Structure formats: C-alpha cells, structure tokens
C-alpha positions as CSV (number, residue, x, y, z in Angstrom):
1,M,38.8,-14.0,4.0
2,T,35.9,-15.6,2.2
3,D,32.2,-15.2,2.9
4,P,30.5,-18.0,4.8
5,P,28.3,-20.3,2.7
6,R,24.7,-19.1,2.4
7,D,23.3,-21.9,4.4
8,A,25.5,-20.9,7.4
9,L,24.1,-17.4,7.5
10,P,21.2,-16.3,9.7
11,T,17.8,-16.4,7.9
12,L,14.6,-14.3,8.3
13,A,12.3,-15.5,11.1
14,R,8.9,-16.8,10.1
15,V,6.8,-15.2,12.9
16,M,3.6,-13.9,11.1
17,G,0.5,-16.1,11.2
18,R,-2.5,-15.9,9.0
19,W,-4.4,-13.2,10.9
20,T,-1.3,-11.1,11.3
21,V,-0.8,-11.2,7.6
22,T,-4.4,-10.2,7.0
23,L,-4.1,-7.3,9.4
24,L,-0.9,-6.2,7.7
25,V,-2.7,-6.1,4.3
26,I,-5.5,-4.0,5.8
27,N,-3.1,-1.7,7.5
28,A,-1.2,-1.3,4.3
29,I,-4.4,-0.3,2.4
30,I,-6.0,2.1,4.9
31,G,-4.0,5.3,4.9
32,S,-5.7,8.6,5.3
33,G,-7.4,8.7,1.9
34,I,-10.7,7.4,3.1
35,F,-11.0,10.3,5.6
36,G,-11.1,12.7,2.6
37,L,-12.0,10.9,-0.5
38,P,-15.7,10.5,0.0
39,S,-16.1,14.3,-0.7
40,V,-13.9,14.1,-3.8
41,V,-15.9,11.1,-5.2
42,A,-19.2,12.8,-4.5
43,R,-18.0,15.9,-6.4
44,L,-16.9,13.8,-9.4
45,V,-19.9,11.5,-9.8
46,G,-22.6,12.8,-7.5
47,P,-25.3,10.4,-6.3
48,A,-23.5,7.5,-7.9
49,S,-20.6,7.9,-5.5
50,P,-21.3,4.7,-3.5
51,W,-21.3,2.7,-6.7
52,A,-17.8,4.1,-7.5
53,W,-16.4,2.1,-4.6
54,I,-18.1,-1.1,-5.8
55,V,-17.0,-0.6,-9.4
56,G,-13.5,0.4,-8.3
57,A,-13.3,-2.7,-6.0
58,A,-14.3,-4.9,-9.0
59,G,-11.5,-3.5,-11.1
60,N,-9.0,-3.7,-8.2
61,A,-10.1,-7.3,-7.4
62,V,-8.8,-8.4,-10.8
63,I,-5.3,-7.3,-9.8
64,V,-5.7,-8.6,-6.2
65,L,-6.7,-12.0,-7.6
66,C,-3.7,-12.1,-9.8
67,F,-1.5,-11.3,-6.8
68,A,-3.2,-14.0,-4.8
69,E,-2.5,-16.7,-7.3
70,V,1.0,-15.7,-8.0
71,A,1.8,-15.2,-4.3
72,S,0.6,-18.7,-3.6
73,R,3.6,-20.1,-5.6
74,F,6.3,-18.5,-3.4
75,T,7.6,-18.6,0.1
76,A,10.3,-16.0,-0.1
77,A,10.4,-12.2,0.4
78,G,10.3,-9.8,-2.6
79,G,6.7,-9.6,-3.8
80,A,6.3,-8.3,-7.4
81,Y,10.0,-8.3,-8.0
82,L,10.3,-12.0,-7.1
83,Y,7.3,-12.8,-9.3
84,A,8.8,-11.0,-12.3
85,R,12.2,-12.6,-11.8
86,E,10.8,-16.1,-11.9
87,S,8.4,-15.4,-14.8
88,L,9.6,-12.5,-17.0
89,G,13.3,-12.6,-16.6
90,R,16.1,-10.7,-14.8
91,L,15.7,-7.4,-16.8
92,A,12.0,-7.2,-16.1
93,A,12.6,-8.1,-12.5
94,I,15.1,-5.3,-11.9
95,Q,12.8,-2.8,-13.6
96,V,9.9,-3.9,-11.4
97,G,12.3,-3.8,-8.4
98,W,13.2,-0.2,-9.0
99,L,9.6,0.9,-9.6
100,S,8.3,-1.1,-6.7
101,Y,10.9,0.5,-4.4
102,L,10.1,4.0,-5.7
103,T,6.4,3.2,-5.1
104,R,7.0,2.4,-1.5
105,L,9.4,5.2,-0.8
106,S,7.2,7.9,-2.3
107,A,4.0,6.4,-0.6
108,V,5.7,6.3,2.8
109,A,7.1,9.8,2.3
110,A,3.7,11.1,1.3
111,G,2.2,9.4,4.4
112,A,4.9,11.1,6.6
113,N,4.1,14.5,5.0
114,L,0.4,13.9,5.7
115,F,1.1,13.0,9.3
116,T,2.8,16.2,10.0
117,D,0.1,18.1,8.1
118,N,-2.6,16.5,10.3
119,L,-0.6,16.8,13.5
120,A,-0.4,20.6,12.9
121,E,-4.2,20.7,13.5
122,F,-3.5,19.7,17.1
123,F,0.0,21.2,17.5
124,P,0.4,24.3,15.3
125,A,4.1,24.5,16.1
126,V,4.6,21.6,13.6
127,E,4.0,24.0,10.8
128,R,7.5,25.5,11.5
129,E,10.1,23.7,9.3
130,A,12.5,23.0,12.0
131,V,9.8,21.4,14.2
132,R,8.4,19.4,11.2
133,V,11.8,18.0,10.3
134,T,12.4,17.1,14.0
135,V,9.1,15.3,14.2
136,L,9.8,13.4,11.0
137,T,13.3,12.4,12.2
138,V,12.1,11.1,15.6
139,M,9.1,9.2,14.1
140,L,11.0,7.5,11.3
141,A,13.9,6.6,13.6
142,L,11.4,4.9,16.0
143,F,9.8,2.9,13.3
144,A,13.2,1.9,12.0
145,L,14.4,0.8,15.5
146,V,11.3,-1.3,16.1
147,N,11.7,-3.0,12.7
148,Y,15.5,-3.4,13.3
149,R,14.9,-5.3,16.5
150,G,12.7,-8.0,15.0
151,A,9.8,-8.7,12.7
152,R,7.7,-10.0,15.6
153,G,7.7,-6.6,17.4
154,S,7.0,-4.8,14.1
155,A,4.2,-7.1,13.3
156,R,2.7,-6.6,16.8
157,L,2.9,-2.8,16.3
158,S,1.2,-3.1,13.0
159,N,-1.6,-5.2,14.5
160,F,-2.0,-2.6,17.2
161,F,-2.3,0.3,14.8
162,T,-4.6,-1.6,12.5
163,V,-7.0,-2.2,15.3
164,S,-6.5,1.4,16.5
165,K,-7.4,2.9,13.1
166,L,-10.4,0.6,12.7
167,L,-11.9,1.6,16.0
168,P,-12.8,5.2,15.0
169,L,-14.0,4.0,11.6
170,G,-16.1,1.3,13.2
171,A,-17.5,3.9,15.7
172,F,-18.4,6.1,12.7
173,V,-20.2,3.3,10.9
174,V,-22.1,2.1,14.0
175,A,-23.0,5.6,15.1
176,G,-24.2,6.4,11.5
177,I,-26.4,3.4,11.3
178,V,-27.9,4.0,14.7
179,F,-28.5,7.6,13.8
180,L,-30.4,6.6,10.6
181,V,-32.4,3.9,12.4
182,V,-33.4,6.0,15.5
183,R,-33.8,9.4,14.0
184,H,-35.0,8.6,10.5
185,P,-33.6,11.7,8.9
186,A,-35.1,12.8,5.6
187,P,-33.0,11.5,2.7
188,T,-30.7,14.1,1.3
189,A,-30.3,14.6,-2.4
190,V,-26.6,14.5,-3.2
191,P,-26.0,17.3,-5.8
192,A,-25.4,15.9,-9.3
193,A,-21.9,16.3,-10.8
194,A,-21.8,18.9,-13.5
195,D,-19.6,16.8,-15.6
196,P,-19.2,13.2,-14.2
197,D,-15.7,11.9,-14.6
198,W,-15.7,8.2,-13.9
199,I,-12.1,7.5,-15.1
200,Q,-10.7,10.0,-12.7
201,T,-12.9,8.6,-9.9
202,L,-11.7,5.1,-10.6
203,V,-8.1,6.2,-10.4
204,L,-8.7,7.7,-7.0
205,V,-10.7,4.7,-5.7
206,M,-8.2,2.3,-7.0
207,F,-5.4,4.0,-5.1
208,A,-7.6,3.9,-1.9
209,Y,-7.7,0.1,-2.3
210,G,-4.0,-0.1,-3.1
211,G,-1.1,-0.9,-0.9
212,F,-1.6,-4.6,-0.6
213,D,1.5,-5.2,-2.7
214,N,3.5,-3.9,0.3
215,A,2.3,-6.7,2.5
216,V,3.4,-9.5,0.1
217,L,7.0,-8.1,0.2
218,A,7.3,-9.5,3.7
219,M,6.1,-13.1,3.0
220,G,9.6,-14.3,3.8
221,E,8.6,-13.9,7.5
222,A,5.1,-15.5,7.2
223,K,4.6,-18.9,8.6
224,N,2.7,-20.3,5.7
225,P,2.9,-17.7,2.9
226,R,1.5,-19.8,0.1
227,R,-1.8,-20.3,1.9
228,D,-1.9,-17.2,4.0
229,A,-1.2,-14.6,1.3
230,P,-4.3,-15.5,-0.9
231,F,-6.5,-15.7,2.3
232,A,-5.3,-12.3,3.6
233,L,-5.6,-10.6,0.2
234,G,-9.1,-11.9,-0.5
235,L,-10.5,-11.3,3.0
236,A,-9.0,-7.8,3.2
237,M,-10.4,-6.8,-0.2
238,L,-13.9,-8.0,0.7
239,F,-13.7,-6.2,4.0
240,M,-12.4,-2.9,2.5
241,T,-15.1,-2.9,-0.2
242,V,-17.9,-3.2,2.4
243,L,-16.3,-0.6,4.7
244,Y,-15.6,2.0,2.0
245,T,-19.0,1.7,0.4
246,V,-20.9,2.0,3.8
247,I,-18.8,5.0,4.7
248,Q,-19.7,6.8,1.4
249,L,-23.4,6.0,2.0
250,L,-23.3,7.4,5.5
251,V,-21.5,10.6,4.4
252,N,-24.1,11.1,1.6
253,R,-27.0,10.7,4.1
254,A,-25.4,13.0,6.8
255,L,-24.3,15.9,4.7
256,P,-26.5,18.0,2.4
257,D,-23.5,18.5,0.0
258,P,-20.8,16.0,0.8
259,G,-18.6,17.4,-2.0
260,A,-18.4,20.8,-0.3
261,T,-16.1,19.7,2.5
262,D,-12.5,18.6,2.7
263,R,-13.1,16.6,5.9
264,P,-16.3,14.5,5.1
265,L,-15.9,11.9,7.8
266,A,-15.2,14.4,10.6
267,D,-18.2,16.6,9.5
268,A,-20.5,13.6,9.2
269,A,-19.3,12.3,12.6
270,R,-20.4,15.7,14.1
271,V,-23.9,15.0,12.8
272,F,-23.9,11.5,14.4
273,L,-22.0,12.1,17.6
274,G,-21.7,15.9,18.1
275,P,-18.4,17.8,18.4
276,A,-16.7,14.8,20.0
277,G,-17.3,12.8,16.9
278,G,-15.4,15.3,14.7
279,K,-12.4,15.2,17.1
280,L,-12.5,11.4,17.1
281,L,-12.3,11.1,13.4
282,A,-9.6,13.8,13.2
283,A,-7.5,11.8,15.6
284,G,-8.4,8.6,13.7
285,A,-6.8,10.2,10.5
286,V,-3.5,10.7,12.4
287,I,-3.5,7.2,13.8
288,S,-4.4,5.8,10.4
289,V,-1.3,7.4,8.8
290,I,0.9,6.1,11.6
291,G,-0.4,2.6,11.1
292,F,0.2,2.9,7.3
293,L,3.8,3.9,8.0
294,V,4.4,1.0,10.4
295,A,3.1,-1.5,7.8
296,N,5.4,-0.1,5.1
297,F,8.4,-0.2,7.3
298,L,7.7,-3.9,7.8
299,G,7.3,-4.6,4.1
300,A,9.3,-2.3,2.0
301,P,12.9,-3.0,3.3
302,R,12.3,-6.7,2.3
303,L,12.4,-5.6,-1.3
304,T,16.1,-4.5,-1.3
305,F,16.8,-7.6,0.8
306,A,15.3,-9.8,-1.9
307,L,17.2,-8.0,-4.7
308,S,20.4,-8.7,-2.7
309,E,19.4,-12.3,-2.0
310,H,19.2,-12.8,-5.8
311,R,22.4,-11.0,-6.5
312,D,20.7,-8.1,-8.2
313,A,21.9,-5.6,-5.5
314,P,25.0,-5.3,-3.3
315,A,25.4,-8.1,-0.8
316,W,25.4,-5.7,2.2
317,L,21.7,-4.9,1.6
318,G,21.0,-8.6,2.2
319,R,22.7,-8.8,5.6
320,I,20.6,-10.3,8.3
321,H,21.1,-9.4,11.9
322,P,22.5,-12.4,13.8
323,R,20.4,-11.7,16.9
324,F,17.2,-10.1,15.6
325,R,17.1,-11.9,12.2
326,T,16.0,-8.8,10.3
327,P,17.5,-7.3,7.1
328,Y,18.9,-4.4,9.2
329,M,20.9,-2.7,6.5
330,S,17.9,-2.6,4.1
331,I,15.8,-1.2,7.0
332,L,18.3,1.6,7.7
333,V,18.6,2.6,4.0
334,F,14.9,2.7,3.6
335,A,14.4,4.9,6.7
336,F,17.1,7.3,5.5
337,L,15.7,7.6,1.9
338,V,12.1,8.1,3.2
339,W,13.4,10.8,5.5
340,G,15.0,12.6,2.6
341,L,12.0,12.4,0.4
342,A,9.7,13.6,3.2
343,V,11.9,16.5,4.1
344,I,12.4,17.9,0.6
345,G,9.0,16.9,-0.9
346,N,5.3,17.3,-0.2
347,F,2.3,15.1,0.0
348,Q,0.9,15.8,-3.4
349,G,4.2,15.2,-5.3
350,N,5.0,12.0,-3.4
351,A,1.5,10.6,-3.6
352,T,1.3,11.3,-7.4
353,L,4.6,9.6,-8.0
354,S,3.5,6.6,-5.9
355,G,0.3,6.3,-7.8
356,V,1.9,6.2,-11.2
357,T,4.7,3.7,-10.4
358,R,2.4,1.2,-8.7
359,L,0.4,0.7,-11.9
360,F,3.5,-0.7,-13.6
361,V,4.2,-3.0,-10.6
362,Y,0.6,-4.2,-10.7
363,G,0.7,-4.8,-14.4
364,S,3.9,-6.9,-14.1
365,T,2.3,-9.3,-11.6
366,C,-0.7,-9.7,-13.9
367,G,1.8,-10.6,-16.7
368,A,3.6,-13.0,-14.3
369,L,0.3,-14.9,-13.8
370,I,0.0,-15.5,-17.5
371,A,3.7,-16.6,-17.9
372,L,3.6,-18.9,-14.8
373,R,0.4,-20.6,-15.9
374,R,2.1,-21.5,-19.2
375,R,5.3,-22.7,-17.5
376,D,3.9,-24.5,-14.5
377,P,0.1,-24.8,-14.6
378,A,0.0,-26.8,-11.3
379,G,2.5,-24.8,-9.3
380,A,0.0,-22.5,-7.5
381,W,-1.7,-23.4,-4.3
382,F,-4.5,-21.0,-5.2
383,R,-5.9,-20.9,-8.7
384,V,-8.3,-18.2,-9.8
385,P,-10.8,-19.2,-12.6
386,G,-9.9,-17.7,-15.9
387,G,-6.5,-16.7,-14.7
388,P,-4.9,-15.6,-18.0
389,V,-8.0,-13.7,-19.0
390,L,-7.9,-11.9,-15.6
391,G,-4.2,-11.2,-16.1
392,A,-4.8,-9.6,-19.5
393,A,-7.7,-7.6,-18.1
394,G,-5.5,-6.4,-15.2
395,I,-2.8,-5.2,-17.6
396,A,-5.4,-3.4,-19.7
397,F,-6.9,-1.8,-16.6
398,C,-3.5,-0.6,-15.4
399,A,-2.6,0.8,-18.8
400,L,-5.9,2.7,-19.0
401,L,-5.2,4.4,-15.6
402,A,-1.6,5.0,-16.4
403,F,-2.4,7.1,-19.4
404,R,-4.7,9.2,-17.2
405,M,-1.8,10.1,-14.9
406,D,0.3,13.2,-14.7
407,W,2.9,13.3,-17.5
408,S,5.6,14.7,-15.3
409,A,5.3,11.6,-13.1
410,L,5.5,9.4,-16.2
411,K,8.7,11.1,-17.1
412,V,10.1,10.1,-13.7
413,V,9.1,6.5,-14.5
414,A,11.0,6.7,-17.8
415,V,14.1,7.9,-16.0
416,V,13.8,5.2,-13.4
417,A,13.4,2.6,-16.2
418,G,16.5,3.9,-17.8
419,L,18.5,3.6,-14.5
420,A,17.1,0.1,-14.0
421,L,18.4,-0.8,-17.5
422,V,21.9,0.4,-16.6
423,H,21.6,-1.5,-13.4
424,W,20.8,-4.7,-15.3
425,L,23.7,-4.2,-17.7
426,I,26.1,-3.8,-14.7
427,V,24.9,-6.8,-12.7
428,R,24.6,-9.0,-15.8
429,R,28.3,-8.6,-16.5
430,A,29.6,-8.3,-13.0
431,V,27.4,-10.8,-11.1
432,P,26.0,-13.5,-13.4
433,A,22.9,-15.0,-11.7
434,P,23.2,-18.7,-11.2
435,D,19.4,-19.0,-11.5
436,G,19.0,-16.8,-14.6
C-alpha cells in the first residue's frame, strides 16, 4: 500500500489573524520572569535598573528585526529551522531544529515547574511529589487536548490568557501611576549596586524579552504570515519595552530597597492597593505561567511537524488530523516530553538550558538574514534598513551572551549538536531531500 500524494493529504488550517498572532507573541514573551526580575535587576545595577530594560530592548530588537524580515519571506510552519534550511543548508537546519526544540521543551518544562511552585503558595499540598506530578499530568494533558482539537480553539485560549495576564499587570501600572500622582510620595533612593554587572543584567533582561521565536513556529496557521509576523513582532516588542520599563520605575518608587525582596511586584502592589494588591499580583503570576504554557503548546509542536514535512524527521510526526487539521502526533510527543522534563527536573535547570540553547537559534536567524539578502534581495515583504549589518550585530550579541552562560549547559548544547550531526548523516543517506 502506497502513501497518498502530498496534495491529497489534509493541511494545516489558517485560522489566526493579525491580532491573534500579535497576542500570541506577547503571550509567548510574558512568563513569570517580570514578577520577580525587577528586584534582581535592581540588585545588579541599582538606580540604573530602568535603563537596563531599555538597553536590553535595544539589543533584543536587533534580533527581533532579523526575525521580522526573515519571517516575511515564508508562509509555512517551522520558524528558525525553516529559515536555516532555506538559507544555511540542511545540516545547519537540523542543528537549529534540535536546539530550537530543546529550547521550547526546557522552557515549557521550566514554566510547568514554576506553575506548581507558585500554586503551592495557595495550595500547600502541591509540595508533595505525588500531588505535584498529578497536577502536572492533568494540566499538560488538558493543553494537549485543546491543541489536538484545533488551532482555532488553542489560539482562542491563548488570547484569553494573554488578556488575563495583562489585566493584573495593567492594574499594577494604573494603580502605581495614580498613587504617585495623588499621594506624591517622597522619591526613594534605590541603593547603588556594590559591583554593577551589566552583562549579567542584559542576559536576564534579554531572556525576559525572549520567546517570540515560539510564535513564528506556528505561522503555517496564520492567515497572512508574511505581513502579520513582522507586524506582530514589532508591535509586541514596543509594547513589552514600555511595560517592563514602567514596571521597574514603579517598583523603584514604591519600595525603599527593591533588591531586597523576591516578589517585587506583589510587594509594590501592597503599597499601591493594600493587601488585596499583593494577592492580585500573586494570582497574576500563576495566570501568566499558564498563558505562557498555552502559547508554547500552540507553537512548539509545529517544529517537529516542519521537520517531518521537509523529510528531516519521521513521516508520522507530520501527520495532520483529518478532522481537526492539527499535527496531532507532534502535539502528543511534545506533551509527553515536557511532562518528563518537568517531573524529573526543576525550574532553574530547565530555565538555564532554555536560555543557552535559544542564543544559538537566534544567531542562526541573524545569519539567515545575511544569506537570504545575498541570494534573493527582493524576496522579503518587510526589509529592515541595514539588514546585513544588523544580522552581524545580532550574531555578535548572541555570542557575547553565550559565553556568559553556565558551562554545564554549554556542554549539553555540544552533545545535542553531536546528536544532530548523526541525525543529518542518517537522513542524508536514507531520505535524500528533493529540495536540498
């Protein structure tokens, strides 16, 4: 029995409009980091902490602009893997595919770990291992089921949680501004950092702005991806820069020593809104993590689907459900692997691994911009001024931050790169790619 021709098989459904794509990008960026990072940034650079978010945004914008131009050339799923395949070759693409998938797996597992950690604040029983594993199993199964049954439902769920996580953050910003205008509190002097560490600060800030690469993995289900991806990436980056900077300013004004707490937004909210404000922001952190997980369940499985579609992974990973038109096998595999990492790992280990691997993914897309400009200068719907220069700057920025990372995580990257090399050797011999 032979397989049906590709044009006879079901295809992904293009159900996401421009604003859904934009909300997906925002949802993929905002995890729980912003609920704790303002105190860390204040400890590292003191009074200059608001500037850290602006400088970090400028560095991250270089990479986002590279993604925006390269994404405007494509309409299919796959994100950085697809870009590398069309510009840097099959070997580089498989390397990027492995690293990108590891990035998403470890990021989502870290988010799942953080969810159970935060949930234990409200339900202490979650601290027991059996209860924690049960909560993880039920939660991840629900996300997989929603995504299995259609991208439209998953996108709507992502939209809901994006708005839900922005509401407590918006309430925090409005209450903080009203507090400053009405009460005119005396300015607080943020304690100076004993030994300012700007590189480490930029590493943390960059990761707070990261995650946008997850959204472009799902562009095979966007209605007009070549136009919507650049729009969504640019608007989300601008919005996040303003939001994060204002939050840091308000934390600095509300707390006499913002670096002395692990829950800066909750503590500042108590100043603005009383005890209810602290609870609101604590609940917001939990909701934010759920939204982050929903966004990644929509994006990440499309990577293994894209690998299969280009014959760089087994064909069964590319199967599309005939009714729901989703890559259901890739969704189930992703859910199972995330569950395993979340059960055996912890937040810090998974988050560190995700932070290191994404730098290589970002650098590859910056390189893809340079290669595609040379090969097809007019092929992009969106062209960023000085594109090759920005691409080179993005590569340099990623390299600088990579060498500041934990060496144990870099060893994992080396192992994954070795496995990807073996993968390439196997598929090159067994399944020659008709398109290179």
